[in-house]
C-alpha positions as CSV (number, residue, x, y, z in Angstrom):
1,M,64.3,113.2,147.9
2,G,60.8,111.4,147.0
3,R,61.1,107.7,145.5
4,R,59.4,107.4,142.1
5,Y,56.6,105.0,141.7
6,G,57.9,101.6,140.6
7,T,61.3,102.0,141.3
8,S,63.2,100.4,144.0
9,T,66.6,100.7,146.1
10,N,67.1,96.9,145.4
11,H,67.6,97.0,141.8
12,H,69.7,95.0,138.9
13,C,72.6,97.2,138.1
14,P,75.8,94.9,137.9
15,E,77.7,98.3,139.2
16,K,75.4,99.0,142.3
17,R,78.1,98.3,144.6
18,K,79.8,101.6,143.3
19,G,76.6,103.5,144.3
20,N,75.1,106.7,142.5
21,C,72.8,104.4,140.7
22,R,69.9,105.9,138.7
23,P,67.0,104.4,137.0
24,S,66.1,105.3,133.6
25,K,62.7,107.1,132.9
26,H,61.4,103.6,132.3
27,G,63.3,101.9,135.3
28,N,64.6,99.2,133.1
29,Y,68.4,100.1,133.6
30,C,70.7,102.4,135.2
31,T,71.4,105.5,133.2
32,A,74.8,106.2,135.7
33,H,76.2,102.5,134.8
34,E,74.4,101.1,132.0
35,E,73.5,102.1,128.4
36,I,71.4,100.8,125.6
37,C,73.2,99.1,122.7
38,P,73.3,101.4,119.5
39,V,72.7,98.2,117.4
40,H,70.4,95.9,119.2
41,P,67.9,98.5,121.1
42,M,66.9,96.0,123.7
43,V,70.1,95.0,125.2
44,K,71.6,97.3,127.6
45,T,75.3,96.9,128.6
46,L,77.9,98.5,130.9
47,I,78.8,101.9,129.7
48,G,81.7,101.5,127.5
49,Q,81.2,98.0,126.9
50,K,79.8,96.4,123.9
51,C,76.7,93.9,124.0
52,F,77.2,90.1,123.7
53,S,75.6,90.2,120.1
54,C,77.8,92.8,118.9
55,K,81.1,91.0,120.5
56,Q,80.3,87.7,118.8
57,A,79.9,89.7,115.3
58,D,83.1,91.6,115.9
59,E,84.9,88.3,116.5
60,A,83.2,86.6,113.6
61,R,84.5,89.5,111.6
62,E,88.1,89.5,113.0
63,R,87.9,85.5,112.4
64,E,86.9,85.9,108.6
65,E,89.5,88.7,108.1
66,R,92.1,86.4,109.5
67,E,91.2,83.5,107.5
68,R,91.3,85.9,104.5
69,R,94.6,86.8,105.0
70,E,96.1,83.4,105.8
71,A,94.3,82.2,102.3
72,A,96.2,85.0,100.6
73,R,99.5,84.4,102.5
74,R,99.2,80.5,101.9
75,A,98.4,81.4,98.0
76,E,101.5,83.7,97.8
77,E,103.6,81.3,99.1
78,K,102.1,78.7,96.5
79,R,102.9,81.2,93.8
80,Q,106.3,81.7,95.2
81,A,107.0,78.1,95.2
82,D,105.8,77.2,91.8
83,R,107.6,80.1,90.5
84,R,110.8,78.8,92.1
85,Q,109.9,75.3,90.7
86,E,109.7,76.5,87.2
87,E,112.9,78.5,87.5
88,R,114.5,75.2,88.4
89,E,112.9,73.0,85.5
90,Q,114.1,76.2,83.2
91,A,117.4,76.0,84.2
92,A,117.9,72.1,83.7
93,R,116.1,72.5,80.2
94,D,118.9,75.4,79.5
95,K,121.6,73.4,80.8
96,N,120.5,70.2,78.5
97,R,120.3,72.3,75.5
98,R,123.4,74.2,76.0
99,G,125.8,71.1,76.9
100,G,123.9,68.1,75.3
101,G,123.2,66.9,79.1
102,G,126.4,67.1,80.2
103,Q,127.8,63.9,78.1
104,G,130.0,65.5,76.0
105,R,132.4,67.2,78.6
106,R,132.9,63.8,80.6
107,D,133.8,62.0,77.4
108,R,136.5,64.4,76.1
109,D,139.8,64.3,77.1
110,A,142.4,67.0,78.1
111,G,143.0,67.4,74.0
112,G,139.5,68.3,73.1
113,R,139.1,64.9,71.1
114,D,135.5,63.2,71.2
115,H,135.9,59.5,72.3
116,G,132.3,58.8,71.3
């Protein structure tokens, strides 16, 4: 098999130890082990892996999604805490309205007479 002009047996493929390397038509990457990123056409990566820029973008999206979920969780916890506090306050107001603050019951004796 003849050698193409501009190609070399000593090439940059990160998987060259596996052998079977095939330079692309342009000779700038190995078609057996590398592919061009579909998003960043000037970047080549190992087949099945994402380029560095795509990995960073994915991590940023995941981080934003985690932060959004965490903020929603905190907001829901705050709403629940506020609701519980409002229920406690309402119960205290209802208790004060019904029993006059509880003072009448303590001042009464067993016969039901008021010593006020």
